[in-house]
C-alpha positions, 0 to 999 in steps of 0.5 A, spaced: 446 807 235 451 802 233 458 801 237 464 802 233 468 795 232 476 796 235 481 791 234 484 787 240 491 791 239 487 798 240 483 796 246 485 800 252 486 797 258 483 800 265 490 803 267 489 808 260 494 805 255 493 801 249 495 793 250 500 790 247 498 785 241 500 778 243 503 777 237 509 781 239 510 777 245 510 770 241 514 773 236 519 776 241 519 768 245 520 765 238 526 770 236 529 769 243 529 761 242 532 760 236 537 766 237 539 762 243 540 755 239 543 759 233 549 762 238 549 755 242 551 752 235 555 757 232 559 756 239 559 749 238 561 749 231 567 753 233 569 749 238 568 742 233 572 746 228 579 745 233 577 739 235 576 735 228 583 738 226 587 735 232 583 729 231 586 728 224 593 731 226 593 726 231 591 720 226 596 722 220 597 717 215 591 712 217 586 714 212 587 717 205 580 720 206 583 724 213 589 726 210 585 729 204 580 733 209 586 735 213 589 738 207 582 742 205 581 744 213 589 747 212 588 751 206 587 758 206 581 759 202 577 754 207 580 756 213 577 764 211 571 762 209 569 758 215 571 763 219 567 768 215 561 764 215 562 762 223 562 770 225 556 772 221 552 766 224 554 768 231 552 776 228 545 774 225 543 770 231 545 774 236 542 780 233 535 775 233 536 774 240 537 782 242 531 783 237 527 778 241 529 781 248 527 788 245 521 786 243 518 783 250 521 789 253 517 793 250 512 797 253 504 798 251 
């Protein structure tokens, strides 16, 4: 009689439970890596927004391009959009980080 084929994710370990697939561990690690890079990048862009505006204010009237960029940064629409994008960036990458941690902490 032939032995029935069992996929890798359904093989039972000596302790009596089904092994967790390797792909869950791989995607969990990838989620943690990209989530942490995204959160760090979002925090860095938050810091850079303030520093860029302060630099442009210190060099007032030195460059017409800098003046137009400063006007853009101080407009309400740009500021609201930048804050909106930054908040959703941090939320999205934070969620990716949490999902990666949860994937690695799953029990078999």
